SEDO-980520 format. One record per atom (N, C-alpha, C): residue in three letters; y, z, x. Coordinates in steps of 0.02 Angstrom, whole numbers, plus 50000, padded with zeros to 5 digits. Layout:
N
ALAYZX
...
END
This chain:
87
MET499364999650028
MET500004999950005
MET500655000050038
ALA501034995450030
ALA501824994850062
ALA502085000950062
ASN502625003650103
ASN502865009050113
ASN503715006750112
HIS503694999650115
HIS504584999750131
HIS504954999550042
LEU505475001150073
LEU505865002650017
LEU505894999349933
ARG505914991749964
ARG505934987349899
ARG505224987849847
PHE504704989949905
PHE504064987549872
PHE504104996549813
VAL504285001649866
VAL504145007649837
VAL504755007649758
GLY505245006249772
GLY505725005749710
GLY505715001949655
ARG505254996349665
ARG504994992649610
ARG504224992849595
THR504094999949602
THR503425002649588
THR503285005449526
VAL502975005649479
VAL502895009349412
VAL502135010349410
MET502225017149373
MET501545019949357
MET501385020549293
VAL500675018349285
VAL500535017149215
VAL500115024549203
GLN500415028849136
GLN500425036149115
GLN500015035049048
ASN499395036249039
ASN498985038348978
ASN498785031448962
GLY498655025249011
GLY498505019649000
GLY498845016548941
ASN499655017748946
ASN500125014248928
ASN500345009048956
VAL500215002548960
VAL500274998749006
VAL500914994548958
GLU500954992348901
GLU501564991248876
GLU502414993348905
ALA502235000348915
ALA502815004448926
ALA503015004348983
ALA502525003449044
ALA502565001849110
ALA502954994549108
TYR502374990549067
TYR502884984449081
TYR503504981849075
GLY503604986949009
GLY504324986749006
GLY505014989649049
VAL504564994949086
VAL504964999049138
VAL505194993749188
LEU504464990049204
LEU504544985049268
LEU505154979249250
ASN504924977449192
ASN505454970249170
ASN506174972549198
ARG506294979949135
ARG507084982549158
ARG507364983349229
ILE506714984849265
ILE507014985649359
ILE507084980849387
LEU506584975249378
LEU506804968849396
LEU507384965449385
ALA507464966349304
ALA508224961249278
ALA508734965849319
GLN508754971949328
GLN509384976449367
GLN509414973149433
ASP508684970449463
ASP508954969249531
ASP508984960649538
GLY508964957049471
GLY509114950249463
GLY508504947749496
VAL507764950449506
VAL507224945649538
VAL507174939649463
ALA507274941649416
ALA507054937249357
ALA507514930149358
ASP508074931849379
ASP508594925449379
ASP508504923249451
ALA508294924449498
ALA508324921549566
ALA507674918149546
VAL507174917849518
VAL506654914249495
VAL506834909049449
ARG506964910949397
ARG507414906549340
ARG507614900249378
ARG508294902749423
ARG508634898049463
ARG508294894049501
SER507754897349542
SER507344893649596
SER506994888149577
ARG506814887549484
ARG506364885149455
ARG506514877249470
TYR507204874949456
TYR507434867849472
TYR507914868349546
TYR508044862149552
TYR508514861149594
TYR509134862249572
GLU509664866749604
GLU510364866349611
GLU510834862649642
LYS511114858949620
LYS511674855349658
LYS512104859549698
PRO512304856549765
PRO512654863549804
PRO513344864949766
THR513564859549743
THR514304860649685
THR514164867149646
ARG513634866249607
ARG513664871949553
ARG513314876649590
ALA513014877049645
ALA512874885049677
ALA513314886949681
ARG513904884349714
ARG514614886849747
ARG515004889849677
ARG515064885749633
ARG515334888449560
ARG515114893549542
ARG514344894749542
ARG514024900549516
ARG514134906449570
ARG514214904449621
ARG514244912149663
ARG514924913849662
ALA515434907349651
ALA516304910449646
ALA516334914749576
PHE515904911049516
PHE515944913249447
PHE515654922149467
GLU515034923749495
GLU514714929049500
GLU515294934349550
ALA515554931549584
ALA515904935049616
ALA516804939749608
CYS516794935749557
CYS517404934549504
CYS517324940249458
ARG516744940849436
ARG516354945049363
ARG516364950349392
ARG516004951349474
ARG515854956949499
ARG516644961549511
VAL517004957649532
VAL517824959949542
VAL518214963949487
TYR517974959149430
TYR518234960649355
TYR517964967549334
CYS517264968049340
CYS517004973549320
CYS517064978049354
ALA517324978849425
ALA517244984049470
ALA518064988249437
GLU518494984249433
GLU519264986549412
GLU519194987349341
MET518824986049286
MET518844988649226
MET518444993649246
ALA517914995549267
ALA517575000549284
ALA518115007449301
ARG518465004249358
ARG518985010949386
ARG519415012249326
ARG519785006349314
ARG520215008049249
ARG520005013349199
ILE519435011249175
ILE519065015049109
ILE518945022749138
ALA518735022549203
ALA518665028949249
ALA519255033649235
PHE519795028749262
PHE520515034649262
PHE520735034049199
LEU520675033249142
LEU521005034749075
LEU520505040049052
ALA519855038149069
ALA519335044549033
ALA519265048849053
ARG519595051849129
ARG519535058249158
ARG519795063349139
SER519515066749142
SER519505075549114
SER520185078949121
ALA520105080849185
ALA520525084949210
ALA521195081849243
ARG521605079949194
ARG522335076149227
ARG522885081049200
GLN523385081449228
GLN523975085349211
GLN524355079449167
ASP524835084249125
ASP525305081849076
ASP525835077449103
PRO525815070749091
PRO526445067649123
PRO527095070449087
TRP527145072249036
TRP527835075049015
TRP527725081348992
PRO527755087049036
PRO527825094548990
PRO528355096248959
GLY528155098648911
GLY528715101848865
GLY528875097848815
CYS528775092248814
CYS528805086948754
CYS528415087348701
END
């Protein structure tokens, strides 16, 4: 059995013979890692211009999502001072 991190991170134990639940957990892990998308993309040839556009879109999406998460965390923080005390 492999001990490297990628294998251990994607290992799912079947409990009480419940294979369907373990299969669902494994699919969720692979979807979060992007393995299923990579396999789906590599099934057919992707032109270099389409690949560049896709990678640029994914980079923009990562930046946008990180910025929105930062803004939401800023607004949702609990221990903040009153900006207008006494009003």
